[in-house]
N, C-alpha and C positions, 0 to 999 in steps of 0.2 A: 646533649646534642641540641640542635636548633629547632626553633618553632617556624614552621613554614606555612603561609597562607597560600592556598592554591585556588585561584580565582578564574571561574569560567565565564567568559563574557559573552557566551551564547544565549540567544534567547529561546532556543529550542532545548527541549527536555531530552530528546534522542539524537542530539548532534554529536557528531564525531569529535569535536573540539572538546566537549564536556567528558567524553570518554576516553580521550587522548589524557587529559589532566588526571582522570581518576587512575588511569593506568600508571602514570607518572608518581602519582600520590603513593601507589602501592611500593614502588621503587624506593622512593625516599623513606618511606616508614621501615622497609627493610633495612635501610641504613641506619636506621635509630633516630630517625627525626620526627617530631610530632607534626603531623600533617594537618591542617584544618581546612576542610573544602568550602568554597563559598561560590555558589551559582548565583550570579547576580539576577538571573531571571526569578529568583524566589523572592527578591526584594518588591514589594507591592509597587505596581506600575504608578500609582498617583504619589506615592513618596519620590520616585525617582524623576517623574516628569513634571511634578508640581514643585520639586527642589525643597522637599520639607526635611530640613537639616534636623528637625525635632522628632521625626517619626522614629520610634523604637526600632525598627530594622536598619535604619540609616545610621543611628547611634551605634549599634552592634557592630555593624559593618566597619565603622570608623575605628572602633576599639579592637577590632580583630587585626586591622592594618597596624595600629599602634603596638600591639603586643607582639607581633611577628618579627623574627630576625630576618626572614626572607620572604619574597612573595615570588609565586609563579603566576604569570597573567596569560591566559590563553583565550584566544579571540579568533571567530571565523572572520574572513575578510569579504566585505561587501563595498562595492564601488570603490576599490583600492585604499579601504581604511579599515580600522577596528569597528566592531559592531557599536550600534547606537546604545544599547543598554550599558555597556561598559563605559562609554563616554559619560552617559547620565551618572553613573556612579562615581567616576573619577572627578567629574565636576562637583559633587557634593563633598568629596574629602577636602580636609584642610589642605592648604596651599603646599605644605612642606610634609605631607603625610608619609612620603617614602625616605625622609631624611635618615641616613645611614643604613638603610635596608639594602641588601644584595637582591637585585631582580632578575628573573628569566623570562623574556618576553617569547610567547610562542603564537603562532598563526597557522590555521588551515585555511584551505580554498581550493577550488576547483581547477585553477590553471596558474602556470608559472607567472603569467601576466602580473600576478599579485605579490610576487614573492619579495619585493622591496616595501611593502605596506609596515613591516616591523621597524624599518630603518627610518622611513620617511613619515610615517603616521604616529606609530606608537611611541618608539624610543624617544622623541622629542618631549612628549607629554610626561613620560616617566621621569626624564631628566629635569624637567621643569618642576616637578614635584619633589624634588631633592635626593632622588635614589644615589645611595652611597656608591654602589657599582651595579651597572647593568651588563650582564655577561652577555656573550653573543647569543642572539636569539636564533630561532629556527622556524621555517615554514615548511609545514607537510602537506602534500597534495591529498586531497580527499580520496583518491584512487589507491593511496598507500595506506590507508586505515580501513579495516574490515571490523564492522562491530558485529557481535554475535548475540543471539537471542539471550543467552545467559548472562549478558552484560559485560562479557570480557571483550577484548579489543586484540586484533592481531595487526602488527605493523610489518609492513614490507620490510625485508632486510636491510637494504641501503638505507631507508629511512630510521629504521631502528637502529642501526649503527650511529647515524649523525644525531639522533636524540640522546644515544648514551653518552657520546662525546659532550654535548651541551649541558646534560644532566651533571656530567663528571665536573664540568667547568663551574657550574653553579654551586655544586656541594663544597668543592674546593675553596671557592670565592667565599661562600658563607662561613666557613671555618675561619677565614683571615679578616672579615669585616669588623667584627668586635675589636680585634688587636688594632686594626688602623684607627678605628673611631676612639680607641682609648689613647692613641699614640697623639693624636690631634688636640 
């Protein structure tokens, strides 16, 4: 099975975005994939904001991207774009860090006014970084995610169905990507 890097671009330790990613991580692991979670907020701010390419945490994150077959990237939407901490990390990765990777972009936010943030803000960056295949992403409203004290997450039924569909597309594409890369 594939190795999947699950990247939370939320600056908050209690964010719904992070909880959504960990929820999907469990589902990917249940399908036999190795899932490696990465919370960007755990990378020291001085390394991200100071563009310290040699910082051990930045080197480790870069290596995680390089080793992964697929990447799930989740971000809360602020000001109609992905989070600043996610941008800081993506700026520190090599230009073509996503070459040959299957990528699933996800976003969360408080209003449907931000639903196009994936297509207009995040997808172009992922594409410019050489992503082999960016599957259809999904925007989930905050109101459709209920975080519980035990760390679990409940997803509203309609949002849960949509997330299952995009996760299925990601898994399906993940299985095809190595064959496509080998054919080229």
